[in-house]
PDB file of N, H, CA, C and O in Angstrom:
ATOM      1  N   MET A   1      69.191 112.415 125.522  1.00  0.00           N
ATOM      2  CA  MET A   1      68.580 113.173 124.378  1.00  0.00           C
ATOM      3  C   MET A   1      67.673 111.822 123.553  1.00  0.00           C
ATOM      4  O   MET A   1      67.980 110.697 123.158  1.00  0.00           O
ATOM      5  N   LYS A   2      66.486 112.609 123.562  1.00  0.00           N
ATOM      6  H   LYS A   2      66.237 113.523 123.882  1.00  0.00           H
ATOM      7  CA  LYS A   2      65.126 112.194 123.001  1.00  0.00           C
ATOM      8  C   LYS A   2      65.075 112.413 121.260  1.00  0.00           C
ATOM      9  O   LYS A   2      65.690 113.327 120.710  1.00  0.00           O
ATOM     10  N   ASN A   3      64.309 111.499 120.586  1.00  0.00           N
ATOM     11  H   ASN A   3      63.809 110.757 121.033  1.00  0.00           H
ATOM     12  CA  ASN A   3      63.791 111.938 119.337  1.00  0.00           C
ATOM     13  C   ASN A   3      62.278 112.172 119.230  1.00  0.00           C
ATOM     14  O   ASN A   3      61.450 111.354 119.630  1.00  0.00           O
ATOM     15  N   VAL A   4      61.959 113.426 118.623  1.00  0.00           N
ATOM     16  H   VAL A   4      62.631 114.091 118.298  1.00  0.00           H
ATOM     17  CA  VAL A   4      60.921 113.707 118.357  1.00  0.00           C
ATOM     18  C   VAL A   4      60.463 113.690 116.838  1.00  0.00           C
ATOM     19  O   VAL A   4      61.165 114.252 115.997  1.00  0.00           O
ATOM     20  N   ALA A   5      59.490 113.158 116.547  1.00  0.00           N
ATOM     21  H   ALA A   5      58.920 112.701 117.230  1.00  0.00           H
ATOM     22  CA  ALA A   5      59.560 112.714 115.043  1.00  0.00           C
ATOM     23  C   ALA A   5      57.608 112.799 115.018  1.00  0.00           C
ATOM     24  O   ALA A   5      56.720 112.557 115.836  1.00  0.00           O
ATOM     25  N   LEU A   6      57.663 113.228 113.745  1.00  0.00           N
ATOM     26  H   LEU A   6      58.384 113.425 113.081  1.00  0.00           H
ATOM     27  CA  LEU A   6      56.216 113.459 113.265  1.00  0.00           C
ATOM     28  C   LEU A   6      56.391 113.446 111.276  1.00  0.00           C
ATOM     29  O   LEU A   6      57.394 113.730 110.620  1.00  0.00           O
ATOM     30  N   THR A   7      55.206 113.071 110.846  1.00  0.00           N
ATOM     31  H   THR A   7      54.391 112.840 111.379  1.00  0.00           H
ATOM     32  CA  THR A   7      55.139 112.878 109.775  1.00  0.00           C
ATOM     33  C   THR A   7      53.859 113.722 109.162  1.00  0.00           C
ATOM     34  O   THR A   7      52.677 113.648 109.499  1.00  0.00           O
ATOM     35  N   VAL A   8      54.655 114.788 107.860  1.00  0.00           N
ATOM     36  H   VAL A   8      55.615 114.849 107.587  1.00  0.00           H
ATOM     37  CA  VAL A   8      53.600 116.003 107.588  1.00  0.00           C
ATOM     38  C   VAL A   8      53.419 115.741 106.116  1.00  0.00           C
ATOM     39  O   VAL A   8      54.450 115.949 105.478  1.00  0.00           O
ATOM     40  N   SER A   9      52.365 115.332 105.391  1.00  0.00           N
ATOM     41  H   SER A   9      51.527 115.163 105.909  1.00  0.00           H
ATOM     42  CA  SER A   9      52.135 115.232 104.235  1.00  0.00           C
ATOM     43  C   SER A   9      53.274 114.406 103.441  1.00  0.00           C
ATOM     44  O   SER A   9      53.975 114.844 102.528  1.00  0.00           O
ATOM     45  N   GLY A  10      53.299 112.920 104.082  1.00  0.00           N
ATOM     46  H   GLY A  10      52.730 112.565 104.824  1.00  0.00           H
ATOM     47  CA  GLY A  10      54.091 111.915 103.802  1.00  0.00           C
ATOM     48  C   GLY A  10      55.297 112.044 103.940  1.00  0.00           C
ATOM     49  O   GLY A  10      55.966 111.173 103.384  1.00  0.00           O
ATOM     50  N   SER A  11      56.095 113.184 104.739  1.00  0.00           N
ATOM     51  H   SER A  11      55.552 113.892 105.191  1.00  0.00           H
ATOM     52  CA  SER A  11      57.387 113.342 104.848  1.00  0.00           C
ATOM     53  C   SER A  11      57.880 113.247 106.543  1.00  0.00           C
ATOM     54  O   SER A  11      57.653 114.009 107.483  1.00  0.00           O
ATOM     55  N   ARG A  12      58.506 112.197 106.470  1.00  0.00           N
ATOM     56  H   ARG A  12      58.691 111.579 105.706  1.00  0.00           H
ATOM     57  CA  ARG A  12      59.022 112.209 108.215  1.00  0.00           C
ATOM     58  C   ARG A  12      59.915 112.984 108.714  1.00  0.00           C
ATOM     59  O   ARG A  12      61.070 113.031 108.292  1.00  0.00           O
ATOM     60  N   TYR A  13      59.563 113.522 109.459  1.00  0.00           N
ATOM     61  H   TYR A  13      58.624 113.484 109.802  1.00  0.00           H
ATOM     62  CA  TYR A  13      60.656 114.692 110.400  1.00  0.00           C
ATOM     63  C   TYR A  13      61.341 114.284 111.775  1.00  0.00           C
ATOM     64  O   TYR A  13      60.593 113.879 112.665  1.00  0.00           O
ATOM     65  N   GLU A  14      62.445 114.344 111.971  1.00  0.00           N
ATOM     66  H   GLU A  14      63.053 114.673 111.248  1.00  0.00           H
ATOM     67  CA  GLU A  14      62.897 113.797 113.304  1.00  0.00           C
ATOM     68  C   GLU A  14      63.779 114.970 113.867  1.00  0.00           C
ATOM     69  O   GLU A  14      64.242 115.857 113.150  1.00  0.00           O
ATOM     70  N   ILE A  15      63.929 114.897 114.985  1.00  0.00           N
ATOM     71  H   ILE A  15      63.552 114.177 115.567  1.00  0.00           H
ATOM     72  CA  ILE A  15      64.881 115.608 115.686  1.00  0.00           C
ATOM     73  C   ILE A  15      65.220 115.380 117.055  1.00  0.00           C
ATOM     74  O   ILE A  15      64.334 115.425 117.909  1.00  0.00           O
ATOM     75  N   LYS A  16      66.417 115.137 117.358  1.00  0.00           N
ATOM     76  H   LYS A  16      67.136 115.100 116.664  1.00  0.00           H
ATOM     77  CA  LYS A  16      66.814 115.126 118.935  1.00  0.00           C
ATOM     78  C   LYS A  16      66.883 116.450 119.821  1.00  0.00           C
ATOM     79  O   LYS A  16      67.477 117.501 119.583  1.00  0.00           O
ATOM     80  N   LEU A  17      66.187 116.125 120.792  1.00  0.00           N
ATOM     81  H   LEU A  17      65.704 115.270 120.985  1.00  0.00           H
ATOM     82  CA  LEU A  17      65.929 117.470 121.790  1.00  0.00           C
ATOM     83  C   LEU A  17      66.250 116.483 123.352  1.00  0.00           C
ATOM     84  O   LEU A  17      66.020 115.303 123.619  1.00  0.00           O
ATOM     85  N   GLU A  18      66.910 117.679 124.203  1.00  0.00           N
ATOM     86  H   GLU A  18      67.096 118.638 123.986  1.00  0.00           H
ATOM     87  CA  GLU A  18      67.095 117.248 125.564  1.00  0.00           C
ATOM     88  C   GLU A  18      65.719 116.607 126.049  1.00  0.00           C
ATOM     89  O   GLU A  18      64.609 117.033 125.730  1.00  0.00           O
ATOM     90  N   ASP A  19      65.974 115.513 126.872  1.00  0.00           N
ATOM     91  H   ASP A  19      66.875 115.167 127.131  1.00  0.00           H
ATOM     92  CA  ASP A  19      65.044 114.725 127.341  1.00  0.00           C
ATOM     93  C   ASP A  19      63.620 115.543 127.922  1.00  0.00           C
ATOM     94  O   ASP A  19      62.462 115.204 127.675  1.00  0.00           O
ATOM     95  N   GLU A  20      63.934 116.379 128.521  1.00  0.00           N
ATOM     96  H   GLU A  20      64.874 116.654 128.721  1.00  0.00           H
ATOM     97  CA  GLU A  20      62.392 117.179 129.174  1.00  0.00           C
ATOM     98  C   GLU A  20      62.211 118.050 128.254  1.00  0.00           C
ATOM     99  O   GLU A  20      61.218 118.729 128.515  1.00  0.00           O
ATOM    100  N   PHE A  21      62.703 118.343 127.312  1.00  0.00           N
ATOM    101  H   PHE A  21      63.510 117.792 127.100  1.00  0.00           H
ATOM    102  CA  PHE A  21      62.121 119.117 126.206  1.00  0.00           C
ATOM    103  C   PHE A  21      61.406 118.319 125.278  1.00  0.00           C
ATOM    104  O   PHE A  21      60.276 118.588 124.870  1.00  0.00           O
ATOM    105  N   ALA A  22      62.044 117.388 124.970  1.00  0.00           N
ATOM    106  H   ALA A  22      62.962 117.170 125.302  1.00  0.00           H
ATOM    107  CA  ALA A  22      61.419 116.276 124.133  1.00  0.00           C
ATOM    108  C   ALA A  22      60.252 115.892 124.457  1.00  0.00           C
ATOM    109  O   ALA A  22      59.332 115.755 123.650  1.00  0.00           O
ATOM    110  N   ASP A  23      60.176 115.669 125.755  1.00  0.00           N
ATOM    111  H   ASP A  23      60.923 115.781 126.411  1.00  0.00           H
ATOM    112  CA  ASP A  23      58.676 115.377 126.659  1.00  0.00           C
ATOM    113  C   ASP A  23      57.853 116.529 126.045  1.00  0.00           C
ATOM    114  O   ASP A  23      57.200 116.442 125.005  1.00  0.00           O
ATOM    115  N   PHE A  24      57.980 117.671 126.865  1.00  0.00           N
ATOM    116  H   PHE A  24      58.511 117.741 127.709  1.00  0.00           H
ATOM    117  CA  PHE A  24      57.002 118.866 126.664  1.00  0.00           C
ATOM    118  C   PHE A  24      56.835 118.782 125.185  1.00  0.00           C
ATOM    119  O   PHE A  24      55.649 118.974 124.915  1.00  0.00           O
ATOM    120  N   VAL A  25      57.769 118.508 123.811  1.00  0.00           N
ATOM    121  H   VAL A  25      58.732 118.352 124.030  1.00  0.00           H
ATOM    122  CA  VAL A  25      57.263 119.014 122.779  1.00  0.00           C
ATOM    123  C   VAL A  25      56.144 117.762 122.193  1.00  0.00           C
ATOM    124  O   VAL A  25      55.296 117.927 121.317  1.00  0.00           O
ATOM    125  N   ASN A  26      56.434 116.453 122.979  1.00  0.00           N
ATOM    126  H   ASN A  26      57.124 116.319 123.691  1.00  0.00           H
ATOM    127  CA  ASN A  26      55.717 115.595 122.365  1.00  0.00           C
ATOM    128  C   ASN A  26      54.458 115.524 122.823  1.00  0.00           C
ATOM    129  O   ASN A  26      53.617 114.991 122.100  1.00  0.00           O
ATOM    130  N   LYS A  27      54.071 116.063 124.152  1.00  0.00           N
ATOM    131  H   LYS A  27      54.755 116.497 124.739  1.00  0.00           H
ATOM    132  CA  LYS A  27      52.827 116.013 125.065  1.00  0.00           C
ATOM    133  C   LYS A  27      52.015 117.473 124.245  1.00  0.00           C
ATOM    134  O   LYS A  27      50.806 117.406 124.024  1.00  0.00           O
ATOM    135  N   ASP A  28      52.647 118.474 123.930  1.00  0.00           N
ATOM    136  H   ASP A  28      53.630 118.529 124.109  1.00  0.00           H
ATOM    137  CA  ASP A  28      52.199 119.557 123.217  1.00  0.00           C
ATOM    138  C   ASP A  28      51.765 119.173 122.182  1.00  0.00           C
ATOM    139  O   ASP A  28      50.607 119.520 121.950  1.00  0.00           O
ATOM    140  N   LEU A  29      52.364 118.447 121.291  1.00  0.00           N
ATOM    141  H   LEU A  29      53.305 118.166 121.480  1.00  0.00           H
ATOM    142  CA  LEU A  29      52.103 118.237 119.794  1.00  0.00           C
ATOM    143  C   LEU A  29      50.679 117.274 119.754  1.00  0.00           C
ATOM    144  O   LEU A  29      49.810 117.443 118.899  1.00  0.00           O
ATOM    145  N   GLN A  30      50.600 116.244 120.825  1.00  0.00           N
ATOM    146  H   GLN A  30      51.306 116.107 121.519  1.00  0.00           H
ATOM    147  CA  GLN A  30      49.776 115.414 120.928  1.00  0.00           C
ATOM    148  C   GLN A  30      48.154 116.109 121.534  1.00  0.00           C
ATOM    149  O   GLN A  30      46.982 115.798 121.326  1.00  0.00           O
ATOM    150  N   ASP A  31      48.819 117.156 122.341  1.00  0.00           N
ATOM    151  H   ASP A  31      49.772 117.409 122.510  1.00  0.00           H
ATOM    152  CA  ASP A  31      47.391 117.910 123.052  1.00  0.00           C
ATOM    153  C   ASP A  31      46.845 118.801 121.699  1.00  0.00           C
ATOM    154  O   ASP A  31      45.626 118.892 121.552  1.00  0.00           O
ATOM    155  N   ALA A  32      47.491 119.267 120.998  1.00  0.00           N
ATOM    156  H   ALA A  32      48.481 119.193 121.117  1.00  0.00           H
ATOM    157  CA  ALA A  32      47.204 120.086 119.795  1.00  0.00           C
ATOM    158  C   ALA A  32      46.304 119.189 118.413  1.00  0.00           C
ATOM    159  O   ALA A  32      45.733 119.640 117.420  1.00  0.00           O
ATOM    160  N   GLY A  33      46.488 117.859 118.870  1.00  0.00           N
ATOM    161  H   GLY A  33      46.951 117.493 119.677  1.00  0.00           H
ATOM    162  CA  GLY A  33      45.700 117.118 117.701  1.00  0.00           C
ATOM    163  C   GLY A  33      46.784 116.389 116.757  1.00  0.00           C
ATOM    164  O   GLY A  33      46.400 115.614 115.881  1.00  0.00           O
ATOM    165  N   ILE A  34      48.076 116.648 116.953  1.00  0.00           N
ATOM    166  H   ILE A  34      48.387 117.278 117.665  1.00  0.00           H
ATOM    167  CA  ILE A  34      49.238 116.088 116.138  1.00  0.00           C
ATOM    168  C   ILE A  34      49.159 114.542 116.266  1.00  0.00           C
ATOM    169  O   ILE A  34      49.146 113.978 117.360  1.00  0.00           O
ATOM    170  N   ASN A  35      49.106 113.872 115.031  1.00  0.00           N
ATOM    171  H   ASN A  35      49.116 114.331 114.142  1.00  0.00           H
ATOM    172  CA  ASN A  35      49.451 112.394 115.635  1.00  0.00           C
ATOM    173  C   ASN A  35      50.785 111.991 115.401  1.00  0.00           C
ATOM    174  O   ASN A  35      51.220 112.034 114.250  1.00  0.00           O
ATOM    175  N   LEU A  36      51.571 111.561 116.441  1.00  0.00           N
ATOM    176  H   LEU A  36      51.218 111.526 117.376  1.00  0.00           H
ATOM    177  CA  LEU A  36      52.964 111.340 116.242  1.00  0.00           C
ATOM    178  C   LEU A  36      53.254 110.108 115.496  1.00  0.00           C
ATOM    179  O   LEU A  36      54.457 109.879 115.369  1.00  0.00           O
ATOM    180  N   ASN A  37      52.410 109.220 114.948  1.00  0.00           N
ATOM    181  H   ASN A  37      51.433 109.405 115.051  1.00  0.00           H
ATOM    182  CA  ASN A  37      52.748 107.915 114.580  1.00  0.00           C
ATOM    183  C   ASN A  37      51.753 107.942 113.258  1.00  0.00           C
ATOM    184  O   ASN A  37      51.651 106.866 112.667  1.00  0.00           O
ATOM    185  N   THR A  38      51.094 108.938 112.797  1.00  0.00           N
ATOM    186  H   THR A  38      51.177 109.812 113.277  1.00  0.00           H
ATOM    187  CA  THR A  38      50.456 108.784 111.602  1.00  0.00           C
ATOM    188  C   THR A  38      50.485 110.219 110.798  1.00  0.00           C
ATOM    189  O   THR A  38      50.588 111.182 111.559  1.00  0.00           O
ATOM    190  N   ASP A  39      50.417 110.523 109.455  1.00  0.00           N
ATOM    191  H   ASP A  39      50.334 109.741 108.837  1.00  0.00           H
ATOM    192  CA  ASP A  39      50.693 111.619 108.629  1.00  0.00           C
ATOM    193  C   ASP A  39      49.657 112.640 109.186  1.00  0.00           C
ATOM    194  O   ASP A  39      48.502 112.371 109.517  1.00  0.00           O
ATOM    195  N   ASN A  40      50.214 113.757 109.229  1.00  0.00           N
ATOM    196  H   ASN A  40      51.152 113.976 108.960  1.00  0.00           H
ATOM    197  CA  ASN A  40      49.429 114.952 109.173  1.00  0.00           C
ATOM    198  C   ASN A  40      49.187 115.861 108.360  1.00  0.00           C
ATOM    199  O   ASN A  40      50.200 116.108 107.707  1.00  0.00           O
ATOM    200  N   LYS A  41      48.270 116.526 108.060  1.00  0.00           N
ATOM    201  H   LYS A  41      47.447 116.325 108.591  1.00  0.00           H
ATOM    202  CA  LYS A  41      48.010 117.645 107.225  1.00  0.00           C
ATOM    203  C   LYS A  41      48.852 119.078 107.632  1.00  0.00           C
ATOM    204  O   LYS A  41      48.976 119.496 108.783  1.00  0.00           O
ATOM    205  N   PRO A  42      49.237 119.534 106.769  1.00  0.00           N
ATOM    206  CA  PRO A  42      50.257 120.860 107.145  1.00  0.00           C
ATOM    207  C   PRO A  42      49.048 121.754 108.117  1.00  0.00           C
ATOM    208  O   PRO A  42      49.354 122.128 109.249  1.00  0.00           O
ATOM    209  N   ASP A  43      48.080 121.951 107.707  1.00  0.00           N
ATOM    210  H   ASP A  43      47.832 121.647 106.787  1.00  0.00           H
ATOM    211  CA  ASP A  43      47.039 122.931 108.829  1.00  0.00           C
ATOM    212  C   ASP A  43      47.195 122.365 110.236  1.00  0.00           C
ATOM    213  O   ASP A  43      47.322 123.178 111.151  1.00  0.00           O
ATOM    214  N   LYS A  44      47.200 120.924 110.540  1.00  0.00           N
ATOM    215  H   LYS A  44      47.097 120.263 109.796  1.00  0.00           H
ATOM    216  CA  LYS A  44      47.189 120.706 111.803  1.00  0.00           C
ATOM    217  C   LYS A  44      48.670 121.337 112.663  1.00  0.00           C
ATOM    218  O   LYS A  44      48.712 121.794 113.805  1.00  0.00           O
ATOM    219  N   LEU A  45      49.739 121.184 111.732  1.00  0.00           N
ATOM    220  H   LEU A  45      49.704 120.813 110.804  1.00  0.00           H
ATOM    221  CA  LEU A  45      50.828 121.963 112.342  1.00  0.00           C
ATOM    222  C   LEU A  45      50.918 123.374 112.612  1.00  0.00           C
ATOM    223  O   LEU A  45      51.491 123.890 113.571  1.00  0.00           O
ATOM    224  N   LEU A  46      50.155 124.087 111.461  1.00  0.00           N
ATOM    225  H   LEU A  46      49.690 123.667 110.681  1.00  0.00           H
ATOM    226  CA  LEU A  46      50.197 125.736 111.720  1.00  0.00           C
ATOM    227  C   LEU A  46      49.232 125.810 113.059  1.00  0.00           C
ATOM    228  O   LEU A  46      49.352 126.639 113.961  1.00  0.00           O
ATOM    229  N   LYS A  47      48.489 125.015 113.001  1.00  0.00           N
ATOM    230  H   LYS A  47      48.392 124.342 112.268  1.00  0.00           H
ATOM    231  CA  LYS A  47      47.354 125.178 114.400  1.00  0.00           C
ATOM    232  C   LYS A  47      48.178 124.873 115.641  1.00  0.00           C
ATOM    233  O   LYS A  47      47.973 125.557 116.644  1.00  0.00           O
ATOM    234  N   ALA A  48      48.943 124.064 115.662  1.00  0.00           N
ATOM    235  H   ALA A  48      49.110 123.508 114.848  1.00  0.00           H
ATOM    236  CA  ALA A  48      49.887 123.428 116.938  1.00  0.00           C
ATOM    237  C   ALA A  48      50.718 124.893 117.063  1.00  0.00           C
ATOM    238  O   ALA A  48      50.939 125.523 118.098  1.00  0.00           O
ATOM    239  N   TYR A  49      51.066 125.198 115.836  1.00  0.00           N
ATOM    240  H   TYR A  49      50.887 124.687 114.995  1.00  0.00           H
ATOM    241  CA  TYR A  49      52.255 126.552 116.169  1.00  0.00           C
ATOM    242  C   TYR A  49      51.537 127.837 116.773  1.00  0.00           C
ATOM    243  O   TYR A  49      52.111 128.654 117.493  1.00  0.00           O
ATOM    244  N   LEU A  50      50.042 127.913 116.336  1.00  0.00           N
ATOM    245  H   LEU A  50      49.576 127.249 115.751  1.00  0.00           H
ATOM    246  CA  LEU A  50      49.463 129.066 116.459  1.00  0.00           C
ATOM    247  C   LEU A  50      49.023 129.046 117.891  1.00  0.00           C
ATOM    248  O   LEU A  50      48.981 130.089 118.544  1.00  0.00           O
ATOM    249  N   ARG A  51      48.668 127.791 118.433  1.00  0.00           N
ATOM    250  H   ARG A  51      48.702 126.944 117.903  1.00  0.00           H
ATOM    251  CA  ARG A  51      48.227 127.454 119.867  1.00  0.00           C
ATOM    252  C   ARG A  51      49.331 128.061 120.761  1.00  0.00           C
ATOM    253  O   ARG A  51      49.048 128.695 121.777  1.00  0.00           O
ATOM    254  N   LEU A  52      50.649 127.837 120.334  1.00  0.00           N
ATOM    255  H   LEU A  52      50.880 127.321 119.509  1.00  0.00           H
ATOM    256  CA  LEU A  52      51.792 127.849 121.398  1.00  0.00           C
ATOM    257  C   LEU A  52      52.113 129.185 121.298  1.00  0.00           C
ATOM    258  O   LEU A  52      52.608 129.720 122.290  1.00  0.00           O
ATOM    259  N   ALA A  53      51.819 130.222 119.694  1.00  0.00           N
ATOM    260  H   ALA A  53      51.416 129.787 118.888  1.00  0.00           H
ATOM    261  CA  ALA A  53      52.160 131.385 119.661  1.00  0.00           C
ATOM    262  C   ALA A  53      51.494 132.062 120.829  1.00  0.00           C
ATOM    263  O   ALA A  53      52.116 132.695 121.683  1.00  0.00           O
ATOM    264  N   LYS A  54      50.002 131.867 120.811  1.00  0.00           N
ATOM    265  H   LYS A  54      49.497 131.353 120.118  1.00  0.00           H
ATOM    266  CA  LYS A  54      48.956 132.523 121.549  1.00  0.00           C
ATOM    267  C   LYS A  54      49.447 132.205 122.873  1.00  0.00           C
ATOM    268  O   LYS A  54      49.505 133.175 123.629  1.00  0.00           O
ATOM    269  N   GLN A  55      49.830 131.043 123.365  1.00  0.00           N
ATOM    270  H   GLN A  55      49.784 130.255 122.751  1.00  0.00           H
ATOM    271  CA  GLN A  55      50.449 130.809 124.652  1.00  0.00           C
ATOM    272  C   GLN A  55      51.395 131.996 125.308  1.00  0.00           C
ATOM    273  O   GLN A  55      51.265 132.718 126.297  1.00  0.00           O
ATOM    274  N   ALA A  56      52.506 131.839 124.192  1.00  0.00           N
ATOM    275  H   ALA A  56      52.611 131.253 123.389  1.00  0.00           H
ATOM    276  CA  ALA A  56      53.698 132.756 124.614  1.00  0.00           C
ATOM    277  C   ALA A  56      53.313 134.352 124.600  1.00  0.00           C
ATOM    278  O   ALA A  56      54.033 135.186 125.149  1.00  0.00           O
ATOM    279  N   THR A  57      52.169 134.666 123.953  1.00  0.00           N
ATOM    280  H   THR A  57      51.584 133.989 123.507  1.00  0.00           H
ATOM    281  CA  THR A  57      51.956 135.937 123.927  1.00  0.00           C
ATOM    282  C   THR A  57      51.273 136.126 125.414  1.00  0.00           C
ATOM    283  O   THR A  57      51.698 136.909 126.264  1.00  0.00           O
ATOM    284  N   SER A  58      50.215 135.321 125.557  1.00  0.00           N
ATOM    285  H   SER A  58      49.870 134.685 124.867  1.00  0.00           H
ATOM    286  CA  SER A  58      49.733 135.469 126.900  1.00  0.00           C
ATOM    287  C   SER A  58      50.406 135.467 128.248  1.00  0.00           C
ATOM    288  O   SER A  58      50.040 136.085 129.248  1.00  0.00           O
ATOM    289  N   TYR A  59      51.641 134.524 128.090  1.00  0.00           N
ATOM    290  H   TYR A  59      51.937 134.022 127.278  1.00  0.00           H
ATOM    291  CA  TYR A  59      52.719 134.668 129.287  1.00  0.00           C
ATOM    292  C   TYR A  59      53.352 135.926 128.878  1.00  0.00           C
ATOM    293  O   TYR A  59      53.283 136.641 129.878  1.00  0.00           O
ATOM    294  N   GLU A  60      53.828 136.459 128.106  1.00  0.00           N
ATOM    295  H   GLU A  60      53.884 135.879 127.293  1.00  0.00           H
ATOM    296  CA  GLU A  60      54.361 137.689 127.973  1.00  0.00           C
ATOM    297  C   GLU A  60      53.533 138.934 128.559  1.00  0.00           C
ATOM    298  O   GLU A  60      54.153 139.799 129.178  1.00  0.00           O
ATOM    299  N   GLU A  61      52.224 139.035 128.387  1.00  0.00           N
ATOM    300  H   GLU A  61      51.721 138.332 127.884  1.00  0.00           H
ATOM    301  CA  GLU A  61      51.616 140.041 128.833  1.00  0.00           C
ATOM    302  C   GLU A  61      51.678 139.860 130.331  1.00  0.00           C
ATOM    303  O   GLU A  61      52.100 140.735 131.087  1.00  0.00           O
ATOM    304  N   GLU A  62      51.192 138.563 130.758  1.00  0.00           N
ATOM    305  H   GLU A  62      50.849 137.852 130.144  1.00  0.00           H
ATOM    306  CA  GLU A  62      51.192 138.162 132.147  1.00  0.00           C
ATOM    307  C   GLU A  62      52.591 138.756 132.768  1.00  0.00           C
ATOM    308  O   GLU A  62      52.485 139.399 133.812  1.00  0.00           O
ATOM    309  N   ILE A  63      53.706 138.609 132.277  1.00  0.00           N
ATOM    310  H   ILE A  63      53.793 138.087 131.428  1.00  0.00           H
ATOM    311  CA  ILE A  63      54.944 138.963 132.831  1.00  0.00           C
ATOM    312  C   ILE A  63      54.898 140.428 132.801  1.00  0.00           C
ATOM    313  O   ILE A  63      55.126 141.048 133.840  1.00  0.00           O
ATOM    314  N   GLU A  64      54.573 141.155 131.503  1.00  0.00           N
ATOM    315  H   GLU A  64      54.388 140.651 130.659  1.00  0.00           H
ATOM    316  CA  GLU A  64      54.659 142.825 131.725  1.00  0.00           C
ATOM    317  C   GLU A  64      53.868 143.264 132.846  1.00  0.00           C
ATOM    318  O   GLU A  64      54.369 144.199 133.470  1.00  0.00           O
ATOM    319  N   LEU A  65      52.621 142.775 133.318  1.00  0.00           N
ATOM    320  H   LEU A  65      52.214 142.015 132.812  1.00  0.00           H
ATOM    321  CA  LEU A  65      51.569 143.138 134.137  1.00  0.00           C
ATOM    322  C   LEU A  65      52.156 142.806 135.723  1.00  0.00           C
ATOM    323  O   LEU A  65      51.604 143.370 136.668  1.00  0.00           O
ATOM    324  N   LEU A  66      53.458 141.733 136.000  1.00  0.00           N
ATOM    325  H   LEU A  66      53.906 141.275 135.233  1.00  0.00           H
ATOM    326  CA  LEU A  66      53.711 141.414 137.172  1.00  0.00           C
ATOM    327  C   LEU A  66      54.976 142.535 137.229  1.00  0.00           C
ATOM    328  O   LEU A  66      55.461 142.932 138.288  1.00  0.00           O
ATOM    329  N   ILE A  67      55.391 142.942 135.963  1.00  0.00           N
ATOM    330  H   ILE A  67      54.996 142.619 135.102  1.00  0.00           H
ATOM    331  CA  ILE A  67      56.552 143.833 136.173  1.00  0.00           C
ATOM    332  C   ILE A  67      56.202 145.162 136.729  1.00  0.00           C
ATOM    333  O   ILE A  67      56.759 145.830 137.600  1.00  0.00           O
ATOM    334  N   ASP A  68      55.142 145.383 136.014  1.00  0.00           N
ATOM    335  H   ASP A  68      54.689 144.840 135.307  1.00  0.00           H
ATOM    336  CA  ASP A  68      54.359 146.605 136.212  1.00  0.00           C
ATOM    337  C   ASP A  68      53.922 147.246 137.493  1.00  0.00           C
ATOM    338  O   ASP A  68      53.978 148.419 137.863  1.00  0.00           O
ATOM    339  N   THR A  69      53.322 145.796 138.263  1.00  0.00           N
ATOM    340  H   THR A  69      53.277 144.843 137.962  1.00  0.00           H
ATOM    341  CA  THR A  69      52.752 145.576 139.765  1.00  0.00           C
ATOM    342  C   THR A  69      54.116 145.829 140.629  1.00  0.00           C
ATOM    343  O   THR A  69      54.110 146.747 141.448  1.00  0.00           O
ATOM    344  N   LEU A  70      55.127 145.136 140.481  1.00  0.00           N
ATOM    345  H   LEU A  70      55.132 144.390 139.815  1.00  0.00           H
ATOM    346  CA  LEU A  70      56.287 145.193 141.226  1.00  0.00           C
ATOM    347  C   LEU A  70      56.952 146.569 141.245  1.00  0.00           C
ATOM    348  O   LEU A  70      57.275 146.951 142.370  1.00  0.00           O
ATOM    349  N   ASP A  71      57.203 147.330 140.299  1.00  0.00           N
ATOM    350  H   ASP A  71      56.941 147.020 139.386  1.00  0.00           H
ATOM    351  CA  ASP A  71      57.410 148.251 140.060  1.00  0.00           C
ATOM    352  C   ASP A  71      56.652 149.463 140.675  1.00  0.00           C
ATOM    353  O   ASP A  71      57.279 150.513 140.817  1.00  0.00           O
ATOM    354  N   GLY A  72      55.483 149.399 141.012  1.00  0.00           N
ATOM    355  H   GLY A  72      54.974 148.546 140.897  1.00  0.00           H
ATOM    356  CA  GLY A  72      54.413 149.969 141.791  1.00  0.00           C
ATOM    357  C   GLY A  72      54.405 149.897 143.265  1.00  0.00           C
ATOM    358  O   GLY A  72      53.717 150.536 144.061  1.00  0.00           O
ATOM    359  N   VAL A  73      55.304 148.996 143.476  1.00  0.00           N
ATOM    360  H   VAL A  73      55.863 148.477 142.829  1.00  0.00           H
ATOM    361  CA  VAL A  73      55.109 148.648 144.985  1.00  0.00           C
ATOM    362  C   VAL A  73      56.516 149.298 145.373  1.00  0.00           C
ATOM    363  O   VAL A  73      56.895 149.297 146.544  1.00  0.00           O
TER     364      VAL A  73
END
């Protein structure tokens, strides 16, 4: 288990996650512009969430297209 930690508006939040998932979360937060060692504004966290939500929606659409394609075969 690894800790994922970030500070938002002066409050520090930490959570333990499985190693592989923690690595993914840390990398994704950093890719979204979240600083893991300094304070972040709430809008940065919202933008990071919306970035992931957009990716998830895109993946769902791709999966549905693949299912439709396979059903037609």
